[in-house]
Structures are given as structure tokens and as C-alpha cells.
A tleap script that builds the chain and sets N, CA, C and O, in Angstrom:
source leaprc.protein.ff14SB
mol = sequence {
  NMET THR ALA ASP PHE GLU ALA GLN LEU ARG
  ALA VAL SER LEU ARG VAL THR ARG PRO ARG
  LEU ALA VAL LEU ALA ALA LEU ARG ASP ASN
  PRO HIE VAL ASP THR ASN THR VAL ILE ASP
  LEU VAL ARG ALA ALA HIE PRO THR VAL SER
  HIE GLN ALA ILE TYR ASP VAL LEU GLN ALA
  LEU THR ASP THR GLY LEU VAL ARG ARG ILE
  GLN PRO ALA GLY ALA THR ALA ARG TYR GLU
  SER ARG VAL GLY ASP ASN HIE HIE HIE VAL
  VAL CYS ARG SER CYS GLY ALA ILE ALA ASP
  VAL ASP CYS ALA VAL GLY HIE ALA PRO CYS
  LEU THR ALA SER VAL ASP HIE GLY PHE VAL
  VAL ASP GLU ALA GLU VAL VAL PHE TRP GLY
  THR CYS PRO ASP CYS ALA ALA HIE PRO THR
  ASN CHIE
}
set mol.1.N position { 137.943 108.318 14.495 }
set mol.1.CA position { 139.108 108.240 15.367 }
set mol.1.C position { 138.675 108.228 16.832 }
set mol.1.O position { 139.351 107.619 17.661 }
set mol.2.N position { 137.582 108.876 17.165 }
set mol.2.CA position { 137.095 108.863 18.542 }
set mol.2.C position { 136.778 107.439 18.987 }
set mol.2.O position { 136.995 107.083 20.145 }
set mol.3.N position { 136.265 106.625 18.064 }
set mol.3.CA position { 135.962 105.233 18.400 }
set mol.3.C position { 137.234 104.490 18.795 }
set mol.3.O position { 137.207 103.656 19.700 }
set mol.4.N position { 138.358 104.786 18.121 }
set mol.4.CA position { 139.636 104.168 18.485 }
set mol.4.C position { 140.031 104.558 19.906 }
set mol.4.O position { 140.453 103.709 20.692 }
set mol.5.N position { 139.893 105.837 20.233 }
set mol.5.CA position { 140.230 106.295 21.581 }
set mol.5.C position { 139.326 105.637 22.609 }
set mol.5.O position { 139.785 105.222 23.673 }
set mol.6.N position { 138.038 105.541 22.291 }
set mol.6.CA position { 137.104 104.902 23.213 }
set mol.6.C position { 137.504 103.449 23.463 }
set mol.6.O position { 137.469 102.977 24.599 }
set mol.7.N position { 137.883 102.743 22.399 }
set mol.7.CA position { 138.310 101.346 22.537 }
set mol.7.C position { 139.589 101.253 23.362 }
set mol.7.O position { 139.729 100.345 24.181 }
set mol.8.N position { 140.519 102.178 23.158 }
set mol.8.CA position { 141.768 102.181 23.930 }
set mol.8.C position { 141.476 102.368 25.416 }
set mol.8.O position { 142.032 101.661 26.257 }
set mol.9.N position { 140.607 103.314 25.734 }
set mol.9.CA position { 140.266 103.576 27.132 }
set mol.9.C position { 139.598 102.360 27.763 }
set mol.9.O position { 139.947 101.954 28.872 }
set mol.10.N position { 138.644 101.788 27.053 }
set mol.10.CA position { 137.945 100.618 27.596 }
set mol.10.C position { 138.891 99.430 27.782 }
set mol.10.O position { 138.737 98.648 28.719 }
set mol.11.N position { 139.873 99.301 26.880 }
set mol.11.CA position { 140.807 98.180 26.957 }
set mol.11.C position { 141.656 98.215 28.226 }
set mol.11.O position { 142.142 97.179 28.681 }
set mol.12.N position { 141.834 99.404 28.794 }
set mol.12.CA position { 142.613 99.526 30.035 }
set mol.12.C position { 141.709 99.844 31.228 }
set mol.12.O position { 142.171 100.315 32.268 }
set mol.13.N position { 140.419 99.578 31.058 }
set mol.13.CA position { 139.412 99.742 32.121 }
set mol.13.C position { 139.261 101.175 32.603 }
set mol.13.O position { 139.001 101.412 33.783 }
set mol.14.N position { 139.423 102.141 31.686 }
set mol.14.CA position { 139.144 103.537 32.020 }
set mol.14.C position { 137.815 103.933 31.395 }
set mol.14.O position { 137.501 103.547 30.269 }
set mol.15.N position { 137.041 104.711 32.145 }
set mol.15.CA position { 135.792 105.234 31.606 }
set mol.15.C position { 136.094 106.184 30.452 }
set mol.15.O position { 137.114 106.874 30.450 }
set mol.16.N position { 135.209 106.209 29.488 }
set mol.16.CA position { 135.333 107.147 28.378 }
set mol.16.C position { 134.751 108.473 28.828 }
set mol.16.O position { 133.556 108.573 29.107 }
set mol.17.N position { 135.605 109.499 28.898 }
set mol.17.CA position { 135.149 110.830 29.293 }
set mol.17.C position { 135.633 111.839 28.266 }
set mol.17.O position { 136.587 111.592 27.528 }
set mol.18.N position { 134.966 112.964 28.233 }
set mol.18.CA position { 135.344 114.031 27.302 }
set mol.18.C position { 136.783 114.502 27.524 }
set mol.18.O position { 137.514 114.655 26.545 }
set mol.19.N position { 137.225 114.739 28.764 }
set mol.19.CA position { 138.618 115.149 28.968 }
set mol.19.C position { 139.628 114.103 28.500 }
set mol.19.O position { 140.656 114.457 27.923 }
set mol.20.N position { 139.354 112.835 28.738 }
set mol.20.CA position { 140.285 111.794 28.296 }
set mol.20.C position { 140.369 111.741 26.771 }
set mol.20.O position { 141.456 111.616 26.209 }
set mol.21.N position { 139.219 111.836 26.108 }
set mol.21.CA position { 139.216 111.845 24.644 }
set mol.21.C position { 139.959 113.068 24.108 }
set mol.21.O position { 140.697 112.971 23.128 }
set mol.22.N position { 139.763 114.214 24.751 }
set mol.22.CA position { 140.411 115.448 24.304 }
set mol.22.C position { 141.926 115.381 24.476 }
set mol.22.O position { 142.670 115.839 23.609 }
set mol.23.N position { 142.384 114.814 25.588 }
set mol.23.CA position { 143.832 114.694 25.810 }
set mol.23.C position { 144.430 113.728 24.791 }
set mol.23.O position { 145.479 114.020 24.217 }
set mol.24.N position { 143.798 112.600 24.556 }
set mol.24.CA position { 144.307 111.656 23.559 }
set mol.24.C position { 144.382 112.293 22.176 }
set mol.24.O position { 145.352 112.082 21.448 }
set mol.25.N position { 143.370 113.067 21.811 }
set mol.25.CA position { 143.390 113.746 20.505 }
set mol.25.C position { 144.506 114.781 20.438 }
set mol.25.O position { 145.196 114.896 19.426 }
set mol.26.N position { 144.678 115.530 21.520 }
set mol.26.CA position { 145.734 116.550 21.550 }
set mol.26.C position { 147.106 115.910 21.386 }
set mol.26.O position { 147.955 116.439 20.668 }
set mol.27.N position { 147.331 114.778 22.042 }
set mol.27.CA position { 148.636 114.117 21.953 }
set mol.27.C position { 148.834 113.433 20.607 }
set mol.27.O position { 149.955 113.365 20.103 }
set mol.28.N position { 147.762 112.932 20.028 }
set mol.28.CA position { 147.877 112.340 18.689 }
set mol.28.C position { 148.326 113.397 17.684 }
set mol.28.O position { 149.169 113.132 16.827 }
set mol.29.N position { 147.761 114.585 17.795 }
set mol.29.CA position { 148.041 115.654 16.831 }
set mol.29.C position { 149.271 116.480 17.173 }
set mol.29.O position { 149.777 117.210 16.320 }
set mol.30.N position { 149.763 116.378 18.412 }
set mol.30.CA position { 150.885 117.198 18.876 }
set mol.30.C position { 151.801 116.371 19.766 }
set mol.30.O position { 151.778 116.524 20.987 }
set mol.31.N position { 152.606 115.498 19.172 }
set mol.31.CA position { 153.472 114.667 20.013 }
set mol.31.C position { 154.550 115.494 20.705 }
set mol.31.O position { 154.963 116.543 20.211 }
set mol.32.N position { 154.992 115.006 21.842 }
set mol.32.CA position { 156.108 115.591 22.605 }
set mol.32.C position { 155.779 116.966 23.175 }
set mol.32.O position { 156.643 117.843 23.209 }
set mol.33.N position { 154.555 117.164 23.618 }
set mol.33.CA position { 154.190 118.453 24.213 }
set mol.33.C position { 154.216 118.360 25.733 }
set mol.33.O position { 154.042 117.288 26.314 }
set mol.34.N position { 154.439 119.515 26.362 }
set mol.34.CA position { 154.475 119.561 27.818 }
set mol.34.C position { 153.057 119.721 28.369 }
set mol.34.O position { 152.096 119.901 27.620 }
set mol.35.N position { 152.955 119.653 29.678 }
set mol.35.CA position { 151.647 119.707 30.334 }
set mol.35.C position { 150.890 120.990 30.012 }
set mol.35.O position { 149.695 120.950 29.721 }
set mol.36.N position { 151.581 122.129 30.062 }
set mol.36.CA position { 150.897 123.395 29.785 }
set mol.36.C position { 150.345 123.443 28.369 }
set mol.36.O position { 149.269 123.997 28.142 }
set mol.37.N position { 151.065 122.873 27.421 }
set mol.37.CA position { 150.573 122.849 26.044 }
set mol.37.C position { 149.354 121.943 25.936 }
set mol.37.O position { 148.399 122.273 25.234 }
set mol.38.N position { 149.376 120.810 26.620 }
set mol.38.CA position { 148.208 119.918 26.623 }
set mol.38.C position { 147.004 120.669 27.187 }
set mol.38.O position { 145.909 120.607 26.629 }
set mol.39.N position { 147.214 121.377 28.294 }
set mol.39.CA position { 146.121 122.154 28.900 }
set mol.39.C position { 145.578 123.162 27.901 }
set mol.39.O position { 144.363 123.263 27.727 }
set mol.40.N position { 146.453 123.908 27.244 }
set mol.40.CA position { 146.019 124.924 26.267 }
set mol.40.C position { 145.247 124.286 25.117 }
set mol.40.O position { 144.216 124.808 24.694 }
set mol.41.N position { 145.743 123.164 24.615 }
set mol.41.CA position { 145.079 122.496 23.488 }
set mol.41.C position { 143.698 121.979 23.877 }
set mol.41.O position { 142.728 122.167 23.143 }
set mol.42.N position { 143.617 121.334 25.025 }
set mol.42.CA position { 142.330 120.783 25.465 }
set mol.42.C position { 141.346 121.904 25.765 }
set mol.42.O position { 140.184 121.840 25.363 }
set mol.43.N position { 141.806 122.925 26.463 }
set mol.43.CA position { 140.891 124.004 26.857 }
set mol.43.C position { 140.465 124.863 25.675 }
set mol.43.O position { 139.424 125.517 25.741 }
set mol.44.N position { 141.241 124.878 24.597 }
set mol.44.CA position { 140.828 125.609 23.395 }
set mol.44.C position { 139.548 124.990 22.820 }
set mol.44.O position { 138.678 125.702 22.318 }
set mol.45.N position { 139.446 123.685 22.897 }
set mol.45.CA position { 138.261 122.999 22.385 }
set mol.45.C position { 137.204 122.779 23.460 }
set mol.45.O position { 136.015 122.691 23.156 }
set mol.46.N position { 137.635 122.689 24.717 }
set mol.46.CA position { 136.727 122.389 25.832 }
set mol.46.C position { 137.065 123.314 27.003 }
set mol.46.O position { 137.716 122.881 27.954 }
set mol.47.N position { 136.639 124.567 26.952 }
set mol.47.CA position { 137.059 125.550 27.963 }
set mol.47.C position { 136.626 125.245 29.389 }
set mol.47.O position { 137.178 125.821 30.326 }
set mol.48.N position { 135.667 124.367 29.581 }
set mol.48.CA position { 135.204 124.087 30.939 }
set mol.48.C position { 136.016 122.992 31.632 }
set mol.48.O position { 135.811 122.739 32.819 }
set mol.49.N position { 136.931 122.340 30.917 }
set mol.49.CA position { 137.760 121.296 31.526 }
set mol.49.C position { 138.822 121.974 32.395 }
set mol.49.O position { 139.553 122.844 31.921 }
set mol.50.N position { 138.904 121.582 33.642 }
set mol.50.CA position { 139.833 122.221 34.577 }
set mol.50.C position { 141.261 121.742 34.363 }
set mol.50.O position { 141.505 120.675 33.800 }
set mol.51.N position { 142.200 122.565 34.829 }
set mol.51.CA position { 143.610 122.183 34.787 }
set mol.51.C position { 143.812 120.875 35.548 }
set mol.51.O position { 144.504 119.975 35.070 }
set mol.52.N position { 143.208 120.770 36.733 }
set mol.52.CA position { 143.376 119.567 37.553 }
set mol.52.C position { 142.860 118.332 36.832 }
set mol.52.O position { 143.474 117.268 36.912 }
set mol.53.N position { 141.753 118.458 36.138 }
set mol.53.CA position { 141.210 117.313 35.388 }
set mol.53.C position { 142.211 116.847 34.338 }
set mol.53.O position { 142.374 115.646 34.123 }
set mol.54.N position { 142.875 117.784 33.688 }
set mol.54.CA position { 143.858 117.426 32.658 }
set mol.54.C position { 145.075 116.765 33.294 }
set mol.54.O position { 145.591 115.784 32.759 }
set mol.55.N position { 145.546 117.290 34.432 }
set mol.55.CA position { 146.642 116.641 35.166 }
set mol.55.C position { 146.256 115.210 35.521 }
set mol.55.O position { 147.044 114.282 35.339 }
set mol.56.N position { 145.041 115.040 36.028 }
set mol.56.CA position { 144.567 113.714 36.426 }
set mol.56.C position { 144.482 112.768 35.230 }
set mol.56.O position { 144.847 111.596 35.330 }
set mol.57.N position { 144.001 113.281 34.102 }
set mol.57.CA position { 143.903 112.467 32.887 }
set mol.57.C position { 145.294 112.043 32.424 }
set mol.57.O position { 145.512 110.875 32.103 }
set mol.58.N position { 146.238 112.987 32.389 }
set mol.58.CA position { 147.600 112.637 31.975 }
set mol.58.C position { 148.184 111.549 32.876 }
set mol.58.O position { 148.841 110.625 32.396 }
set mol.59.N position { 147.945 111.660 34.168 }
set mol.59.CA position { 148.441 110.649 35.106 }
set mol.59.C position { 147.792 109.295 34.840 }
set mol.59.O position { 148.480 108.276 34.791 }
set mol.60.N position { 146.480 109.281 34.668 }
set mol.60.CA position { 145.766 108.022 34.431 }
set mol.60.C position { 146.201 107.379 33.112 }
set mol.60.O position { 146.397 106.166 33.042 }
set mol.61.N position { 146.349 108.192 32.076 }
set mol.61.CA position { 146.758 107.659 30.778 }
set mol.61.C position { 148.188 107.141 30.818 }
set mol.61.O position { 148.510 106.141 30.175 }
set mol.62.N position { 149.043 107.819 31.570 }
set mol.62.CA position { 150.429 107.361 31.721 }
set mol.62.C position { 150.475 106.079 32.542 }
set mol.62.O position { 151.175 105.132 32.181 }
set mol.63.N position { 149.732 106.047 33.641 }
set mol.63.CA position { 149.714 104.870 34.516 }
set mol.63.C position { 149.233 103.619 33.787 }
set mol.63.O position { 149.698 102.517 34.081 }
set mol.64.N position { 148.309 103.775 32.840 }
set mol.64.CA position { 147.757 102.624 32.123 }
set mol.64.C position { 148.527 102.304 30.848 }
set mol.64.O position { 148.231 101.313 30.180 }
set mol.65.N position { 149.512 103.132 30.505 }
set mol.65.CA position { 150.335 102.861 29.336 }
set mol.65.C position { 149.784 103.373 28.023 }
set mol.65.O position { 150.345 103.083 26.966 }
set mol.66.N position { 148.696 104.132 28.065 }
set mol.66.CA position { 148.164 104.702 26.825 }
set mol.66.C position { 148.978 105.905 26.362 }
set mol.66.O position { 148.966 106.264 25.185 }
set mol.67.N position { 149.675 106.513 27.294 }
set mol.67.CA position { 150.495 107.690 27.012 }
set mol.67.C position { 151.864 107.445 27.634 }
set mol.67.O position { 151.983 106.799 28.675 }
set mol.68.N position { 152.876 107.966 26.988 }
set mol.68.CA position { 154.240 107.855 27.504 }
set mol.68.C position { 154.721 109.230 27.938 }
set mol.68.O position { 154.594 110.212 27.208 }
set mol.69.N position { 155.267 109.276 29.127 }
set mol.69.CA position { 155.864 110.503 29.667 }
set mol.69.C position { 157.363 110.399 29.463 }
set mol.69.O position { 157.989 109.438 29.909 }
set mol.70.N position { 157.935 111.374 28.797 }
set mol.70.CA position { 159.383 111.395 28.595 }
set mol.70.C position { 159.927 112.680 29.204 }
set mol.70.O position { 159.262 113.716 29.194 }
set mol.71.N position { 161.127 112.599 29.726 }
set mol.71.CA position { 161.736 113.782 30.323 }
set mol.71.C position { 163.245 113.736 30.108 }
set mol.71.O position { 163.996 113.266 30.964 }
set mol.72.N position { 163.678 114.237 28.937 }
set mol.72.CA position { 165.127 114.296 28.707 }
set mol.72.C position { 165.799 115.152 29.780 }
set mol.72.O position { 165.195 116.088 30.305 }
set mol.73.N position { 167.035 114.831 30.098 }
set mol.73.CA position { 167.776 115.555 31.133 }
set mol.73.C position { 167.710 117.059 30.902 }
set mol.73.O position { 167.988 117.542 29.804 }
set mol.74.N position { 167.340 117.793 31.946 }
set mol.74.CA position { 167.296 119.249 31.877 }
set mol.74.C position { 166.071 119.818 31.181 }
set mol.74.O position { 165.969 121.033 31.009 }
set mol.75.N position { 165.144 118.967 30.782 }
set mol.75.CA position { 163.953 119.438 30.065 }
set mol.75.C position { 162.702 119.166 30.909 }
set mol.75.O position { 162.724 118.350 31.831 }
set mol.76.N position { 161.627 119.857 30.577 }
set mol.76.CA position { 160.356 119.579 31.240 }
set mol.76.C position { 159.781 118.281 30.681 }
set mol.76.O position { 160.115 117.869 29.570 }
set mol.77.N position { 158.929 117.655 31.449 }
set mol.77.CA position { 158.298 116.414 31.010 }
set mol.77.C position { 157.439 116.680 29.786 }
set mol.77.O position { 156.781 117.715 29.675 }
set mol.78.N position { 157.460 115.742 28.894 }
set mol.78.CA position { 156.649 115.797 27.671 }
set mol.78.C position { 155.839 114.514 27.589 }
set mol.78.O position { 156.163 113.512 28.227 }
set mol.79.N position { 154.781 114.564 26.792 }
set mol.79.CA position { 153.898 113.418 26.645 }
set mol.79.C position { 153.715 113.088 25.174 }
set mol.79.O position { 153.753 113.958 24.304 }
set mol.80.N position { 153.515 111.794 24.926 }
set mol.80.CA position { 153.240 111.345 23.563 }
set mol.80.C position { 152.333 110.131 23.622 }
set mol.80.O position { 152.300 109.407 24.617 }
set mol.81.N position { 151.596 109.922 22.540 }
set mol.81.CA position { 150.686 108.779 22.490 }
set mol.81.C position { 151.279 107.602 21.726 }
set mol.81.O position { 150.643 106.552 21.627 }
set mol.82.N position { 152.476 107.755 21.190 }
set mol.82.CA position { 153.151 106.629 20.531 }
set mol.82.C position { 153.772 105.768 21.632 }
set mol.82.O position { 154.755 106.165 22.258 }
set mol.83.N position { 153.202 104.610 21.861 }
set mol.83.CA position { 153.651 103.735 22.945 }
set mol.83.C position { 153.809 102.312 22.430 }
set mol.83.O position { 153.292 101.957 21.371 }
set mol.84.N position { 154.531 101.507 23.196 }
set mol.84.CA position { 154.585 100.082 22.931 }
set mol.84.C position { 155.572 99.634 21.877 }
set mol.84.O position { 155.619 98.447 21.554 }
set mol.85.N position { 156.368 100.545 21.325 }
set mol.85.CA position { 157.283 100.131 20.265 }
set mol.85.C position { 158.746 100.391 20.620 }
set mol.85.O position { 159.620 100.231 19.768 }
set mol.86.N position { 159.028 100.789 21.862 }
set mol.86.CA position { 160.383 101.024 22.340 }
set mol.86.C position { 161.179 101.954 21.427 }
set mol.86.O position { 162.365 101.726 21.190 }
set mol.87.N position { 160.535 102.993 20.920 }
set mol.87.CA position { 161.276 103.956 20.100 }
set mol.87.C position { 162.052 104.919 20.994 }
set mol.87.O position { 161.832 104.977 22.204 }
set mol.88.N position { 162.942 105.656 20.394 }
set mol.88.CA position { 163.807 106.569 21.117 }
set mol.88.C position { 163.544 107.995 20.648 }
set mol.88.O position { 162.617 108.242 19.876 }
set mol.89.N position { 164.367 108.934 21.119 }
set mol.89.CA position { 164.160 110.347 20.781 }
set mol.89.C position { 165.473 111.039 20.469 }
set mol.89.O position { 166.533 110.658 20.964 }
set mol.90.N position { 165.376 112.066 19.636 }
set mol.90.CA position { 166.502 112.961 19.385 }
set mol.90.C position { 166.036 114.340 19.859 }
set mol.90.O position { 164.928 114.775 19.546 }
set mol.91.N position { 166.907 115.022 20.625 }
set mol.91.CA position { 166.547 116.289 21.254 }
set mol.91.C position { 167.538 117.364 20.818 }
set mol.91.O position { 168.748 117.140 20.831 }
set mol.92.N position { 167.020 118.532 20.431 }
set mol.92.CA position { 167.884 119.654 20.074 }
set mol.92.C position { 168.385 120.327 21.349 }
set mol.92.O position { 167.596 120.705 22.215 }
set mol.93.N position { 169.702 120.470 21.454 }
set mol.93.CA position { 170.305 121.124 22.619 }
set mol.93.C position { 169.981 122.612 22.672 }
set mol.93.O position { 170.055 123.227 23.736 }
set mol.94.N position { 169.625 123.190 21.537 }
set mol.94.CA position { 169.399 124.627 21.481 }
set mol.94.C position { 167.949 125.001 21.795 }
set mol.94.O position { 167.692 125.773 22.720 }
set mol.95.N position { 167.006 124.458 21.031 }
set mol.95.CA position { 165.607 124.875 21.191 }
set mol.95.C position { 164.745 123.861 21.935 }
set mol.95.O position { 163.618 124.174 22.319 }
set mol.96.N position { 165.265 122.640 22.145 }
set mol.96.CA position { 164.508 121.621 22.867 }
set mol.96.C position { 163.560 120.798 22.013 }
set mol.96.O position { 162.820 119.970 22.545 }
set mol.97.N position { 163.563 121.005 20.689 }
set mol.97.CA position { 162.699 120.214 19.813 }
set mol.97.C position { 163.000 118.734 20.003 }
set mol.97.O position { 164.148 118.342 20.212 }
set mol.98.N position { 161.952 117.918 19.926 }
set mol.98.CA position { 162.090 116.471 20.102 }
set mol.98.C position { 161.471 115.778 18.901 }
set mol.98.O position { 160.403 116.166 18.428 }
set mol.99.N position { 162.148 114.752 18.414 }
set mol.99.CA position { 161.619 113.934 17.324 }
set mol.99.C position { 161.804 112.469 17.681 }
set mol.99.O position { 162.696 112.113 18.452 }
set mol.100.N position { 160.955 111.626 17.114 }
set mol.100.CA position { 161.050 110.186 17.340 }
set mol.100.C position { 162.163 109.591 16.494 }
set mol.100.O position { 162.434 110.044 15.382 }
set mol.101.N position { 162.800 108.569 17.044 }
set mol.101.CA position { 163.799 107.776 16.337 }
set mol.101.C position { 163.400 106.325 16.547 }
set mol.101.O position { 163.279 105.869 17.685 }
set mol.102.N position { 163.195 105.601 15.458 }
set mol.102.CA position { 162.835 104.199 15.599 }
set mol.102.C position { 163.946 103.450 16.317 }
set mol.102.O position { 165.098 103.885 16.330 }
set mol.103.N position { 163.591 102.332 16.906 }
set mol.103.CA position { 164.537 101.549 17.693 }
set mol.103.C position { 165.756 101.192 16.858 }
set mol.103.O position { 165.658 100.954 15.654 }
set mol.104.N position { 166.898 101.158 17.515 }
set mol.104.CA position { 168.136 100.775 16.844 }
set mol.104.C position { 167.981 99.375 16.273 }
set mol.104.O position { 167.371 98.502 16.892 }
set mol.105.N position { 168.536 99.172 15.092 }
set mol.105.CA position { 168.455 97.868 14.444 }
set mol.105.C position { 169.859 97.307 14.267 }
set mol.105.O position { 170.844 98.044 14.311 }
set mol.106.N position { 169.938 96.013 14.069 }
set mol.106.CA position { 171.245 95.383 13.918 }
set mol.106.C position { 171.953 95.305 15.262 }
set mol.106.O position { 171.331 95.470 16.312 }
set mol.107.N position { 173.240 95.056 15.226 }
set mol.107.CA position { 174.029 94.950 16.447 }
set mol.107.C position { 174.193 96.328 17.072 }
set mol.107.O position { 174.744 97.228 16.440 }
set mol.108.N position { 173.730 96.504 18.287 }
set mol.108.CA position { 173.817 97.787 18.989 }
set mol.108.C position { 174.357 97.520 20.389 }
set mol.108.O position { 173.586 97.389 21.339 }
set mol.109.N position { 175.688 97.439 20.518 }
set mol.109.CA position { 176.257 97.063 21.821 }
set mol.109.C position { 175.889 98.003 22.957 }
set mol.109.O position { 175.859 97.575 24.111 }
set mol.110.N position { 175.607 99.267 22.670 }
set mol.110.CA position { 175.254 100.189 23.752 }
set mol.110.C position { 173.867 99.899 24.321 }
set mol.110.O position { 173.517 100.429 25.376 }
set mol.111.N position { 173.074 99.073 23.648 }
set mol.111.CA position { 171.746 98.737 24.150 }
set mol.111.C position { 171.739 97.435 24.950 }
set mol.111.O position { 170.693 97.010 25.440 }
set mol.112.N position { 172.896 96.811 25.079 }
set mol.112.CA position { 173.035 95.621 25.904 }
set mol.112.C position { 173.894 95.997 27.107 }
set mol.112.O position { 175.052 96.385 26.958 }
set mol.113.N position { 173.324 95.880 28.282 }
set mol.113.CA position { 174.047 96.276 29.491 }
set mol.113.C position { 175.295 95.425 29.661 }
set mol.113.O position { 175.230 94.199 29.580 }
set mol.114.N position { 176.434 96.073 29.896 }
set mol.114.CA position { 177.678 95.330 30.106 }
set mol.114.C position { 177.636 94.578 31.433 }
set mol.114.O position { 178.221 93.501 31.555 }
set mol.115.N position { 176.955 95.131 32.413 }
set mol.115.CA position { 176.721 94.487 33.699 }
set mol.115.C position { 175.264 94.769 34.060 }
set mol.115.O position { 174.867 95.927 34.188 }
set mol.116.N position { 174.472 93.715 34.222 }
set mol.116.CA position { 173.048 93.931 34.504 }
set mol.116.C position { 172.711 93.881 35.990 }
set mol.116.O position { 171.559 94.107 36.360 }
set mol.117.N position { 173.684 93.590 36.852 }
set mol.117.CA position { 173.489 93.568 38.306 }
set mol.117.C position { 172.321 92.695 38.722 }
set mol.117.O position { 171.678 92.956 39.739 }
set mol.118.N position { 172.041 91.655 37.938 }
set mol.118.CA position { 170.958 90.741 38.270 }
set mol.118.C position { 169.594 91.171 37.771 }
set mol.118.O position { 168.620 90.439 37.942 }
set mol.119.N position { 169.499 92.340 37.159 }
set mol.119.CA position { 168.227 92.816 36.625 }
set mol.119.C position { 167.856 92.016 35.378 }
set mol.119.O position { 168.736 91.565 34.644 }
set mol.120.N position { 166.577 91.842 35.140 }
set mol.120.CA position { 166.100 91.292 33.882 }
set mol.120.C position { 165.751 92.514 33.030 }
set mol.120.O position { 164.684 93.108 33.185 }
set mol.121.N position { 166.647 92.871 32.148 }
set mol.121.CA position { 166.491 94.083 31.337 }
set mol.121.C position { 165.510 93.808 30.204 }
set mol.121.O position { 165.688 92.859 29.440 }
set mol.122.N position { 164.469 94.643 30.095 }
set mol.122.CA position { 163.484 94.451 29.036 }
set mol.122.C position { 163.330 95.656 28.124 }
set mol.122.O position { 162.551 95.620 27.172 }
set mol.123.N position { 164.071 96.730 28.410 }
set mol.123.CA position { 163.947 97.925 27.589 }
set mol.123.C position { 165.175 98.798 27.796 }
set mol.123.O position { 165.755 98.835 28.882 }
set mol.124.N position { 165.556 99.494 26.743 }
set mol.124.CA position { 166.631 100.476 26.835 }
set mol.124.C position { 166.068 101.814 26.372 }
set mol.124.O position { 165.410 101.887 25.334 }
set mol.125.N position { 166.321 102.856 27.128 }
set mol.125.CA position { 165.851 104.190 26.753 }
set mol.125.C position { 167.056 104.993 26.292 }
set mol.125.O position { 168.012 105.200 27.038 }
set mol.126.N position { 166.986 105.437 25.049 }
set mol.126.CA position { 168.097 106.160 24.448 }
set mol.126.C position { 167.625 107.547 24.057 }
set mol.126.O position { 166.564 107.698 23.451 }
set mol.127.N position { 168.405 108.559 24.399 }
set mol.127.CA position { 168.135 109.922 23.952 }
set mol.127.C position { 169.356 110.387 23.178 }
set mol.127.O position { 170.464 110.450 23.712 }
set mol.128.N position { 169.136 110.710 21.916 }
set mol.128.CA position { 170.188 111.272 21.091 }
set mol.128.C position { 170.118 112.784 21.232 }
set mol.128.O position { 169.028 113.356 21.182 }
set mol.129.N position { 171.247 113.436 21.406 }
set mol.129.CA position { 171.305 114.886 21.562 }
set mol.129.C position { 172.035 115.495 20.375 }
set mol.129.O position { 172.992 114.915 19.862 }
set mol.130.N position { 171.584 116.659 19.944 }
set mol.130.CA position { 172.242 117.330 18.832 }
set mol.130.C position { 171.607 118.676 18.575 }
set mol.130.O position { 171.028 119.284 19.475 }
set mol.131.N position { 171.715 119.139 17.346 }
set mol.131.CA position { 171.153 120.420 16.940 }
set mol.131.C position { 170.186 120.172 15.796 }
set mol.131.O position { 170.543 119.536 14.804 }
set mol.132.N position { 168.959 120.675 15.930 }
set mol.132.CA position { 167.953 120.480 14.885 }
set mol.132.C position { 168.325 121.293 13.645 }
set mol.132.O position { 169.152 122.201 13.728 }
set mol.133.N position { 167.721 120.973 12.495 }
set mol.133.CA position { 168.055 121.692 11.260 }
set mol.133.C position { 167.814 123.205 11.349 }
set mol.133.O position { 168.610 123.984 10.824 }
set mol.134.N position { 166.721 123.633 12.012 }
set mol.134.CA position { 166.429 125.071 12.132 }
set mol.134.C position { 167.504 125.782 12.925 }
set mol.134.O position { 167.972 126.848 12.527 }
set mol.135.N position { 167.898 125.198 14.046 }
set mol.135.CA position { 168.939 125.843 14.881 }
set mol.135.C position { 170.293 125.813 14.192 }
set mol.135.O position { 171.075 126.755 14.321 }
set mol.136.N position { 170.581 124.735 13.457 }
set mol.136.CA position { 171.852 124.667 12.736 }
set mol.136.C position { 171.905 125.722 11.622 }
set mol.136.O position { 172.964 126.287 11.347 }
set mol.137.N position { 170.760 125.982 10.986 }
set mol.137.CA position { 170.715 126.956 9.893 }
set mol.137.C position { 170.724 128.400 10.402 }
set mol.137.O position { 171.221 129.304 9.730 }
set mol.138.N position { 170.170 128.599 11.593 }
set mol.138.CA position { 170.054 129.937 12.178 }
set mol.138.C position { 170.511 129.904 13.632 }
set mol.138.O position { 169.675 130.019 14.528 }
set mol.139.N position { 171.798 129.753 13.899 }
set mol.139.CA position { 172.264 129.544 15.280 }
set mol.139.C position { 171.996 130.704 16.229 }
set mol.139.O position { 171.981 130.480 17.439 }
set mol.140.N position { 171.788 131.904 15.767 }
set mol.140.CA position { 171.566 133.038 16.661 }
set mol.140.C position { 170.095 133.212 17.020 }
set mol.140.O position { 169.781 133.986 17.924 }
set mol.141.N position { 169.186 132.519 16.346 }
set mol.141.CA position { 167.762 132.673 16.629 }
set mol.141.C position { 167.312 131.871 17.843 }
set mol.141.O position { 166.195 132.067 18.322 }
set mol.142.N position { 168.136 130.990 18.343 }
set mol.142.CA position { 167.702 130.124 19.446 }
set mol.142.C position { 168.592 130.281 20.606 }
set mol.142.O position { 168.388 129.633 21.633 }
savepdb mol mol.pdb
quit
């Protein structure tokens, strides 16, 4: 799997470094995590990697499209390595859990702008809000 990460980095003209490989692995294994969680995950395996290095890696990976930064309204920014497929998310209003939702299929009028104001629309970002199964089963725990 490291070879895949190395190829991904090279494909976007980024040097292959230990922090970049560690961040990609952390996001592959833990989608939708915030910056502090990424730092904890990377530093658990590589304690000498600085917080700033991880911030810089997240920025570089986001800027090159290898990582997607999502920030549902009222939530902290989260990162994921699933990119390029225009998928959406469902967010729990109670605990903040996030899950992927594949792109809407069939006729989806809410994904076609009623007025595009001259923009060439190439993507729609949809966030579904609700209550996750754990919070629905145990409403007082969250």
C-alpha cells in the first residue's frame, strides 16, 4: 500500500516523505477525522513528526487533491482520502459522526441549480443531516 501512496504523491509532483505517507495512511484507515486526530494518529507511529509538519502535509495534500477537506456547518474541518467521485456525506446532529453517501442517482432536481448566475457548475456538495443509529438508540448518551 505504501507504493500506492508513493505513486499518488509523485503523480501530483510531491516528494515522498515519511510524514506525507503517514498522513495518507492515517486518512485511509480513519476517514472523516479532524486535524487533532490526524496529529495523534501520525505521532503515535512517528513521534518525531511535528504538529506543524502535519498541518503542512494536510494543506499540501488538500491543495493537490489527494485529500478532501470537508466542513459541515457548525463542525470542525475533517479530512478524507476518498476523492474524485463527488460523493456526499450524512452527519449526525447529536454526536457529529460522518459517513459517506454515494452520489445521488437518477433525476435529482436539487442537484441542478435553478439559477446558475452564469456559473459553469461542475459539482454539487450535499450534506444530509440526521441522527445516527447509536444516538437514535441511546438519545441521552450524546
